[in-house]
C-alpha positions as CSV (number, residue, x, y, z in Angstrom):
1,M,163.7,-26.3,80.0
2,D,164.8,-29.2,81.9
3,E,163.6,-30.5,85.2
4,D,167.0,-29.7,86.9
5,H,166.7,-26.1,86.1
6,K,162.9,-25.5,86.6
7,H,163.2,-24.9,90.3
8,D,165.9,-22.3,89.9
9,L,163.3,-19.5,89.0
10,P,162.9,-16.8,91.8
11,A,159.5,-16.8,93.6
12,P,157.0,-13.9,92.6
13,P,157.8,-10.9,94.8
14,R,155.3,-10.5,97.9
15,Y,154.1,-6.9,97.0
16,R,152.5,-8.3,93.7
17,Y,150.1,-10.3,95.5
18,K,149.4,-7.3,97.7
19,L,148.8,-5.1,94.7
20,I,146.4,-7.6,93.1
21,K,144.6,-7.9,96.6
22,F,144.3,-4.1,96.8
23,V,143.0,-3.6,93.4
24,T,140.4,-6.2,93.8
25,L,139.1,-4.8,97.0
26,A,139.3,-1.4,95.4
27,L,136.9,-2.4,92.5
28,F,134.6,-4.1,94.9
29,F,134.1,-1.1,97.1
30,I,133.8,1.1,94.1
31,V,131.1,-1.1,92.7
32,V,129.2,-1.2,96.1
33,F,129.7,2.7,96.5
34,L,128.1,3.3,93.1
35,S,125.4,1.0,93.8
36,L,124.4,2.5,97.1
37,G,125.1,6.1,95.5
38,F,122.8,5.5,92.7
39,S,120.1,3.9,95.0
40,G,120.4,6.7,97.4
41,L,120.2,9.3,94.6
42,K,117.1,7.6,93.4
43,A,115.7,7.6,97.0
44,T,116.4,11.4,97.6
45,S,115.0,12.3,94.3
46,S,111.5,10.9,95.1
47,S,108.8,13.1,96.2
48,E,108.5,10.8,99.2
49,F,111.9,12.1,100.4
50,C,110.4,15.8,100.0
51,S,107.5,14.9,102.0
52,S,109.6,13.5,104.7
53,C,110.6,17.1,105.6
54,H,108.3,18.6,108.3
55,E,108.5,22.1,107.1
56,M,107.6,20.9,103.5
57,K,104.2,19.8,104.5
58,P,102.2,22.7,103.2
59,E,103.9,22.4,99.7
60,V,103.6,18.4,99.6
61,F,99.9,18.6,100.3
62,T,99.1,21.4,97.9
63,W,101.2,19.5,95.3
64,K,99.1,16.4,95.9
65,A,95.8,18.2,95.4
66,S,97.1,19.9,92.2
67,T,96.9,18.9,88.5
68,H,100.7,18.0,88.9
69,S,100.3,15.4,91.6
70,E,101.7,12.6,89.4
71,V,104.9,14.6,88.5
72,D,107.8,14.2,91.0
73,C,109.2,17.2,92.7
74,V,112.5,17.0,91.1
75,N,111.1,17.1,87.6
76,C,110.4,20.6,88.1
77,H,112.5,21.9,90.9
78,T,116.0,20.5,89.8
79,D,117.7,21.4,86.6
80,P,118.1,18.1,84.3
81,G,121.0,15.9,84.3
82,I,122.8,13.5,86.8
83,K,125.4,16.1,87.4
84,Q,123.2,18.7,88.6
85,I,121.1,16.4,90.8
86,A,124.3,15.2,92.5
87,K,125.3,18.7,93.0
88,D,121.9,19.5,94.7
89,K,122.2,16.5,96.8
90,A,125.8,17.4,97.8
91,D,124.7,20.9,98.9
92,G,122.0,19.5,100.9
93,V,124.3,17.1,102.6
94,I,126.7,20.2,103.5
95,K,124.0,22.3,104.8
96,N,122.9,19.4,107.2
97,L,126.6,18.9,108.3
98,R,126.9,22.6,109.0
99,N,123.6,22.5,110.9
100,E,122.3,25.3,108.7
101,E,118.6,24.2,108.5
102,D,116.2,27.0,109.6
103,T,114.0,25.4,112.3
104,T,111.8,28.4,112.5
105,A,108.4,28.5,110.4
106,A,110.0,30.8,107.6
107,I,108.3,30.9,104.2
108,I,109.9,28.5,101.8
109,R,110.4,30.0,98.4
110,M,112.2,28.9,95.4
111,P,115.7,30.5,94.9
112,K,115.3,30.6,91.2
113,E,112.4,30.3,88.7
114,I,111.7,26.8,87.2
115,P,113.1,26.9,83.6
116,D,111.1,26.3,80.5
117,S,113.0,23.1,80.1
118,A,111.4,21.4,82.8
119,C,107.9,22.2,81.6
120,E,108.8,21.3,78.0
121,K,109.8,17.6,79.2
122,C,106.0,17.0,79.4
123,H,104.5,20.0,77.5
124,N,105.1,20.6,73.9
125,I,103.5,23.8,72.9
126,S,103.9,23.1,69.3
127,T,101.9,19.8,69.3
128,R,99.7,20.1,72.4
129,E,96.1,21.0,72.2
130,F,95.3,23.3,74.8
131,T,91.8,23.5,76.5
132,P,91.5,26.8,78.3
133,S,88.2,27.4,80.2
134,G,85.6,29.5,79.0
135,D,86.0,31.7,76.0
136,I,89.7,32.4,76.7
137,I,92.1,32.7,73.7
138,I,95.8,31.5,74.8
139,P,98.2,31.6,71.8
140,H,101.1,29.8,73.6
141,K,103.4,29.8,70.5
142,Q,103.0,33.5,70.1
143,H,104.0,33.9,73.8
144,S,107.0,31.7,73.5
145,D,108.3,33.4,70.4
146,K,108.2,36.6,72.6
147,K,110.5,34.8,75.2
148,I,107.5,34.8,77.7
149,K,108.5,32.1,80.4
150,C,106.1,29.5,81.4
151,T,106.3,30.5,85.0
152,Q,105.2,34.2,84.2
153,C,101.7,32.9,83.9
154,H,101.8,29.4,85.5
155,S,103.7,30.0,88.6
156,S,100.9,28.9,90.9
157,V,99.7,25.6,89.2
158,A,101.3,23.3,91.9
159,H,101.2,25.3,95.1
160,G,98.4,27.8,94.8
161,K,100.6,30.8,96.0
162,I,100.3,29.7,99.6
163,A,103.4,31.6,100.4
164,D,102.1,34.9,98.8
165,R,98.8,34.3,100.7
166,N,100.9,33.9,104.0
167,M,99.5,30.4,104.5
168,T,103.0,29.1,105.4
169,F,104.2,32.1,107.5
170,K,104.6,30.7,111.2
171,T,102.0,28.1,110.4
172,D,101.4,25.0,112.5
173,Y,102.7,22.2,110.4
174,D,100.8,19.4,112.3
175,K,97.7,20.9,111.0
176,W,98.4,20.3,107.4
177,D,97.0,17.4,105.9
178,S,95.3,16.4,102.4
179,K,92.1,18.1,103.5
180,V,93.9,21.4,104.1
181,G,95.8,20.9,100.9
182,K,92.7,20.5,99.0
183,A,91.0,23.5,100.6
184,A,94.0,25.6,99.7
185,M,93.9,24.6,96.0
186,A,90.0,24.7,95.7
187,D,89.9,28.4,94.8
188,L,90.8,28.5,91.0
189,K,91.8,32.2,91.1
190,F,94.9,30.9,93.1
191,T,96.0,28.2,90.6
192,R,95.0,29.8,87.2
193,P,96.7,32.7,85.5
194,A,95.0,36.0,86.8
195,M,93.6,38.6,84.4
196,E,95.7,41.2,86.2
197,T,98.8,39.3,85.1
198,C,97.8,39.3,81.5
199,M,96.7,42.9,81.5
200,D,99.8,44.3,83.4
201,C,102.1,42.3,80.8
202,H,100.2,43.8,77.8
203,I,100.3,47.3,79.1
204,A,104.0,47.2,79.8
205,R,104.8,45.7,76.5
206,K,102.2,48.2,74.7
207,I,100.1,45.3,73.4
208,T,96.3,45.5,72.9
209,T,94.0,45.3,75.9
210,E,90.8,45.0,73.8
211,C,88.7,42.2,75.3
212,S,88.3,40.5,71.8
213,A,92.1,39.9,71.7
214,C,91.8,37.2,74.7
215,H,88.1,36.3,74.6
216,T,86.1,34.9,71.7
217,T,82.8,36.4,73.1
218,G,84.2,39.9,73.8
219,M,83.3,39.4,77.5
220,V,80.2,41.3,77.3
221,P,78.1,40.5,80.4
222,K,74.3,39.7,79.9
223,S,73.3,42.9,81.7
224,H,75.1,45.0,79.0
225,K,73.1,43.4,76.3
226,K,69.7,44.9,77.3
227,A,68.4,47.6,75.1
228,D,68.2,50.2,78.0
229,F,71.5,49.5,79.7
230,K,73.5,52.2,78.0
231,T,70.9,54.8,78.2
232,K,69.2,54.2,81.5
233,T,70.4,51.5,83.8
234,H,74.2,51.2,83.7
235,G,74.5,54.2,86.2
236,I,72.2,52.5,88.6
237,V,74.2,49.2,88.4
238,A,77.4,51.0,88.8
239,K,76.0,52.4,92.2
240,T,76.1,49.1,93.8
241,E,78.5,47.2,91.5
242,L,81.5,49.7,91.0
243,K,84.1,47.2,92.0
244,D,82.8,44.8,89.2
245,C,82.7,47.6,86.7
246,N,86.2,48.8,87.6
247,S,87.7,45.2,87.1
248,C,87.1,45.5,83.3
249,H,86.7,49.2,82.6
250,K,89.9,50.4,84.4
251,Y,92.0,48.9,81.6
252,M,90.0,51.0,79.1
253,S,90.8,54.1,80.6
254,T,93.9,56.1,79.3
255,A,94.2,58.0,82.7
256,P,95.3,56.3,85.8
257,L,92.4,55.5,88.3
258,Q,93.2,55.5,91.9
259,G,91.0,54.8,94.9
260,Y,88.6,52.1,93.4
261,E,90.4,48.9,94.3
262,E,89.0,47.0,97.2
263,A,91.1,47.5,100.4
264,S,93.0,44.3,101.5
265,T,92.2,42.4,104.6
266,V,95.3,43.6,106.3
267,D,94.6,47.3,105.4
268,K,91.1,47.0,106.8
269,Y,92.2,45.2,109.8
270,L,94.8,48.0,110.7
271,N,92.6,50.7,109.7
272,Q,94.7,51.9,106.8
273,V,92.1,52.3,104.3
274,N,92.9,55.4,102.1
275,S,90.6,58.1,103.1
276,D,90.2,59.2,99.4
277,K,88.1,56.1,99.1
278,T,85.1,57.7,101.1
279,T,84.9,60.3,98.3
280,K,85.0,57.8,95.4
281,N,81.7,56.6,93.9
282,E,80.1,55.9,90.6
283,H,80.0,59.7,89.8
284,T,83.6,60.4,90.3
285,Y,84.4,57.2,88.2
286,A,82.4,58.4,85.3
287,K,84.5,61.7,85.4
288,E,87.9,60.1,85.8
289,N,87.7,57.2,83.5
290,T,88.2,58.4,80.0
291,F,86.3,55.3,78.5
292,C,83.2,56.8,80.3
293,Q,83.9,60.4,79.2
294,A,83.6,59.3,75.5
295,C,79.8,59.2,76.0
296,H,79.5,61.5,79.1
297,K,81.1,64.6,77.3
298,I,78.2,64.5,74.7
299,R,75.5,66.8,75.7
300,P,72.2,65.1,76.6
301,E,69.2,65.4,74.3
302,S,67.3,67.1,77.3
303,H,69.8,69.8,77.4
304,T,68.3,72.1,74.7
305,K,68.7,76.0,74.7
306,T,65.9,76.5,77.0
307,F,67.0,73.7,79.4
308,I,68.7,76.5,81.6
309,G,65.3,77.9,82.5
310,N,63.9,74.6,84.0
311,H,67.2,72.6,85.0
312,G,66.4,73.5,88.5
313,T,63.1,71.5,88.4
314,E,64.8,68.6,86.7
315,A,67.7,68.5,89.2
316,G,65.1,68.6,92.0
317,K,63.6,65.2,90.8
318,N,67.2,63.6,90.8
319,E,70.0,65.6,91.9
320,Q,72.5,62.9,92.0
321,K,72.1,62.1,88.3
322,C,73.4,65.6,87.5
323,Y,76.7,65.0,89.5
324,T,77.7,62.3,86.9
325,C,78.8,64.9,84.6
326,H,78.6,68.2,86.8
327,D,80.1,69.1,90.2
328,S,78.4,71.2,92.9
329,N,81.8,72.9,93.8
330,R,83.7,74.1,90.8
331,T,86.8,74.9,92.8
332,N,87.5,71.3,94.1
333,T,86.4,69.0,91.2
334,S,87.5,66.0,89.4
335,S,85.2,66.8,86.5
336,N,86.5,68.0,83.2
337,N,83.1,69.8,82.4
338,T,83.7,73.5,82.6
339,V,80.0,74.1,83.6
340,N,79.2,73.3,87.3
341,C,76.8,74.4,89.8
342,S,79.1,77.0,91.5
343,T,79.7,78.5,87.8
344,C,76.3,80.4,88.3
345,H,74.8,79.7,91.7
346,Q,77.6,81.1,93.6
347,M,78.3,84.1,91.1
348,K,77.0,86.8,93.6
349,H,79.5,85.6,96.3
350,L,82.5,86.1,94.0
351,T,84.4,89.2,93.6
352,N,85.9,88.2,90.2
353,W,82.8,86.7,88.6
354,R,83.2,88.6,85.5
355,K,86.3,86.8,84.8
356,G,84.8,83.3,85.2
357,H,81.6,84.2,83.4
358,P,80.9,82.0,80.4
359,I,80.5,84.9,78.1
360,P,82.2,88.3,78.1
361,V,80.3,90.9,80.3
362,D,83.0,93.4,81.0
363,N,81.0,96.5,79.8
364,V,77.6,95.1,81.4
365,K,76.4,97.5,84.2
366,R,73.0,96.0,84.8
367,P,71.0,92.9,83.8
368,E,70.1,93.0,80.2
369,A,67.7,90.8,78.1
370,R,70.4,88.5,77.1
371,C,71.1,87.7,80.9
372,Y,67.7,86.1,81.1
373,T,68.6,83.4,78.7
374,C,70.4,81.6,81.6
375,H,69.3,83.6,84.8
376,V,65.7,83.8,86.1
377,E,64.7,87.6,85.9
378,K,63.0,87.5,89.3
379,T,66.1,86.3,91.1
380,C,68.3,89.0,89.4
381,T,65.9,92.1,90.0
382,S,65.6,91.1,93.6
383,C,69.1,92.8,94.1
384,H,69.6,94.7,90.7
385,K,67.0,97.4,90.5
386,N,66.6,99.2,87.3
């Protein structure tokens, strides 16, 4: 092209410059927005962001006192993935814009259980060596194969069940600090799986509840290993420590046991303790627990054929001991023993005594020699004159 015709080309249209300028600015703002967005996402995904919320103080300080204090909140409380995290952040922004934040001291609870995938990011049950306390046997792989979720046993590891303990209900958030958090997490029974949780699950799934299934030592207390414990002293111990006895032996009974659990603090305060508990003791426990009956139904060696003649003398030495197997009132009894005090001692006051007599006496008109096998002759002849 020669020099004369070079300047004949039309100038570029003005809109082309505007388009280039617009695209350049758009790209700039997108880069800035994404950088700010990711930095903001990172900031709001930190535990520091959670702790900035006044109502989260109890959860934050218990978490700091837990074994998971080095694990960020979102590692457990948000499903994995950028998409899900962004969705959770957006939901939070919308709630703030709508002013839906609850300003009352309501209990904070998770809307859904923490998924196993959150736990498995750190814990691999296939390779992890578990170190349970004491003699406890915990076959994690076996539980996982049965689709038992981690939180069914370990739901309290980070916060110590503070919501269930009503520690966050209408609480004074200003009083929560590291000291209170440590105190709330100090009692291990609130952070470790409870025996009741294991037993309830085993019973529901019809799995063995034998002590040896979960404990290498069989969980036999030292007192139980003494030579005379079974034959002489276990009843004496049960009189003062029945609650401890029930904590293990209730699971060994095939019949349900009611009235032996300790009343809650709230029930005691409201005076709503079950009146039946006042009549429950070590004697009724031995009669109602089928585990105890396995031995208590066996006739004692002292109960020979002639025992009936001197049983009154023996009962006078320790009447309460008799009530472990027998009841005084035959018509109102929890005992499965067919022989009770009223079986004989109130016979003269009953109109249908022949029907309830241990042996047939339909044709007996007056006392016979065989009557004195059980009855005292002098007592009978005081009324029945020959």
